Each structure stands twice: as C-alpha cells, then as structure tokens.
C-alpha positions, 0 to 999 in steps of 0.5 A, a space after each residue: 384718745 389723747 390730750 396735750 398737757 401743759 404744766 408748770 413745775 417746781 423742783 427743789 434741785 433747781 433752786 439750790 444754785 439760786 441761794 445766795 451765800 452770806 458768810 455770817 449767815 453761814 457761820 450762824 448756821 454752823 453754830 446752830 448745827 455743829 453737832 452734826 459735824 462733830 466726830 464722836 469718840 470711836 473705840 477699837 474693840 476685840 471680842 471672843 464669841 461662843 455661840 449658842 446653837 442647836 448643838 450647843 446649849 446656853 449652859 455649855 456655851 457659858 461653861 466654855 466662855 468661862 474656861 476661856 476667860 480663866 485662861 486669859 486671867 491666868 496669862 493666855 494671850 487674848 488674840 491667840 485664843 480668839 483665833 483658836 476659839 471664837 465663833 466669829 470667823 471674820 474677826 477671829 482671823 485677826 485675833 478678834 479685832 473689830 476695828 474702830 467703830 462709831 457709837 451704836 454699831 453693836 447690840 446694846 448689851 455689847 455696846 454698854 460693856 464696850 463703852 465702860 472699858 478702859 484702855 486694854 481692859 477686858 470684860 467678863 463674859 457678856 450674853 447677847 442675842 449672838 451668844 457669850 462674848 469676852 470684850 477687850 478695848 484695844 484703842 480709843 480715838 477721842 471725840 473731835 469738835 468741828 472747826 468751821 474752816 474744815 467743814 465749810 463746804 459741808 456746811 454750805 451744802 447743808 445751808 443751801 439745801 435748807 434754804 432751798 427747802 424753805 423756798 421750795 415749800 413757799 413757791 409750792 404754796 404760792 403755785 397751788 394758790 395762784 393756779 386755783 385762782 387762775 384760768 390758765 397757767 401763764 399767770 402763775 408761771 409769769 408771777 413765779 418766774 416759771 416756764 409753761 411746758 407741754 407733753 405733746 399728745 399723750 394717751 391714758 397709758 404713758 411709759 416715759 416722760 413727765 406724763 408717765 406719772 400716774 398722778 399726772 395722768 389721773 389729773 389730766 383725764 379727770 372731770 375737773 381738768 379735762 371736761 371743766 377746763 380747770 387747772 389741777 390741784 398741786 401734784 406731788 411728783 416726788 417730795 421735792 418735785 411739785 407740778 400743776 397741769 392743765 389740758 390745752 388740747 383734747 383729741 377724742 378717740 376716733 376711727 382712722 380712715 382707710 387711707 391712713 391704715 391701708 398698709 396696716 389693714 392689708 398686712 393684717 388681711 394678708 397674714 390672716 389669709 396666709 395663716 388660713 392657707 397654711 392650715 388648709 395645706 397642713 390638713 391636706 398633707 395630713 390626709 395624704 400621709 394618713 392615706 399612705 403617701 410617703 413623707 418625701 412625696 408629700 413634702 415635694 408637692 408643696 415645695 417643703 422639706 422634712 426636719 427629722 429629729 431622732 430620739 427626741 425627748 420631752 425637753 428636746 431643744 433642737 425643735 420648736 417647743 410647740 412642735 415637740 409638745 404636739 409630737 408627745 400628744 400623738 398616739 403611739 404608731 403601730 410598727 411600720 406606720 406613723 401618727 400624724 397631725 398638724 399644729 398652729 404655732 404662736 407666730 402663725 406658722 403651721 407645722 405637720 408632725 409625724 411620729 414614726 416610733 416611740 421608745 419608753 424610758 428604761 424601767 430602771 430610769 423611772 424612780 418612785 419620785 418621778 412616778 409620784 410627780 407624774 401622778 400629781 401632774 395628771 391628777 391636776 390636769 384631770 381635776 382641771 378638766 373636770 372643773 371646766 366641764 362642771 363650769 360649762 354645765 352650770 353655765 348652760 343649765 343655770 337660770 339667772 334673773 335680774 330685777 
C-alpha cells in the first residue's frame, strides 16, 4: 500500500531573506535589546585548591590550606605555592591562573568571593564542593557598553530572526485556518504564495525525505486524511518548520502479477531447491563417512575439497563461526575414528564437519574463574532448556476457554 502525499510547508529559514531592513527600526531594536550585546566585566582569578577526599578529611584539608595561607601572609609567593601545593593540576602548572572568565563561570561560593576582591587582593580560605580555595584577583577587564556601529551585523541578524519568527507564526496560523476550510491545498498555497509539493509513492515506512517524519505518515494514513479526503491539521515537523498534507492518490496493497515478479520467484525457487539439494548431499556425505569412506574419496565424489584446520580453538578465526560451533558440539571421537555431521549456514550453504581429534586444555591453564564462568553458562543453558520444556508442556496440557 502506498500514497502520493501533496503538502504545503512553511520554513522560518526561508523567510529570513524576505525581511526588509529599515535603519531606524534596526536602531530602535538595538536600543531595546542592547543588554544582549554589552560585554560584562571579566575577572582574571587565580586559586590554590586543597581537595577533601577519602584520604584527606575536611579537617586535614582545612589545616593544610590554613598553613599555605599563613605562608603567603608571611611573604611566600602565591604562584610558587600554587605550583607546589594546589590539587587543581590544570591551573597549578601556571601558578593557579584561571584566566579571564565571564560571570557565572564558577560555583556560587567561589564566584561571590572572587567578585568581592580588589586588584591583587587575596581571599581567606573558602570552602566549596571541590574543597578549600585561596583566591587571588590578578586582573580586571572593565565592562563595555555596546556601540551600534560595532555590533550592527549581530543586531541585523537578530532583527531578521525576530521578524521572521513573527511572520512564521502568522503564516502558520493562516495556513492552519485556510487548510481547514479548503477542499484542497491549491487554495491556501495560492493565497499564501506557497508551493504545493509531492512526495511521490510512499508506503507506511519511509526512511528519508519529507515523508520520513512519523507525524507526516501518521496524518497521511489517518482516517480523516486517507479515507475522508481532508487536509491534515498543521503538522510541526520542527519548531521552525510546519506543514499541511493531503493524499492526492491512494494505491491499496495488491498481489503483483507473475509477469512482474517472475525473475524474483525463479530465483527464490532456485535458491530453495539448491539449499535442499545441498542438505541432501551433505547427509549422503555424512552417511558415507560414518560407513568408513575416507574423506578425500567422499569429497571427490561431489567435486569438493576439504579445508583442514589443526588445533582449532573455540574462538578460531580461520573458519566460519557456525562451522566452528558445530565442531565443538560433536562427540569426542575414539582413537583412529572421527565424529561427523553437517550444519546449514545462515547464507544457505551447507558444510560437512569432521572432527578427528580433541585435546583438552592443560589443567594448569584452567583457573577457578574460568571454571566458575563455565558453570554459570551451563546453569543458564540448563535452566533455559528446563523452562522451554515446561512452557511446551503447559501449552500442550493447558485448557483455555473464551466466553
């Protein structure tokens, strides 16, 4: 089943270039929003941090920071002590310098003390969630009032965005109303100077394009739109992208004719027969091997060759994982004999597997952890098998009636 979806859409991004710029309006907009463009005071702080950790209690950290503070009071260099003692490795390398930062960069306790310092002043130890700090103010960049000429482009971009947002909301409202009242999309599109677009044939599951939006598909296949032939309600593709959809054509599901799918059917039948033949030949080969035929003779009868992997481990990479897994399920062969079986692979191929020798891992290589891990795996496997058996039993014996 597919539908051809017609739709009208409004994108805020498409409206930006349509906004007319008036210098006076732009200056008025700047006056109303100039706080956005102001550059706040920026402070360059340095600190020495002593952390509170599992190895260092709050009392111990406090005693250490107090000792450092006293050393600075007595004339020691703040920067050198930061390099030697601070638990903040990033700033310790540069003498505790945190660089210029904007307001709100640090936790409130740190920020409050840093903002109260005068140039080159140092604080007493301050406790935050990170530990104890000694904070020093190294420099100040004064706040700057914005100048229109310097930020004009930013103002224009913001003005366009604000005007486009207003226009977008207004057009979306009109589109919603007109589409509700109209019997098609051409009327609303003409009045709002929009284009009617089409998706082409799409099904209920689409991975790309306009119709990939789940709300679009839900609307297109809804009773109101698909069966009653109405325009959809306004759909929010994104906050800045709205649309209304309509089903212009509906193509119900139908059985394809043999002429259309002949090649596909032939390939499917051919593959199925090939897989069946492969299993039959594998069964014949297994029977011959179990009766004592040598492997080379059996392979020659079918024009095949054996691949031999010596000392294959459970994680062997030289052979297909399904073949390797099959090999490890076969019973241990007696000396001079072999254990054989076949396995159907995921791709439809069939492989005959012959195990001629099994070597246990040296006892010294099997530790307690591996044994316990194997025990858990086996317990899980046995539990799953028991549960499956119980479920099958209950399904066979259960008696369910409906009123």
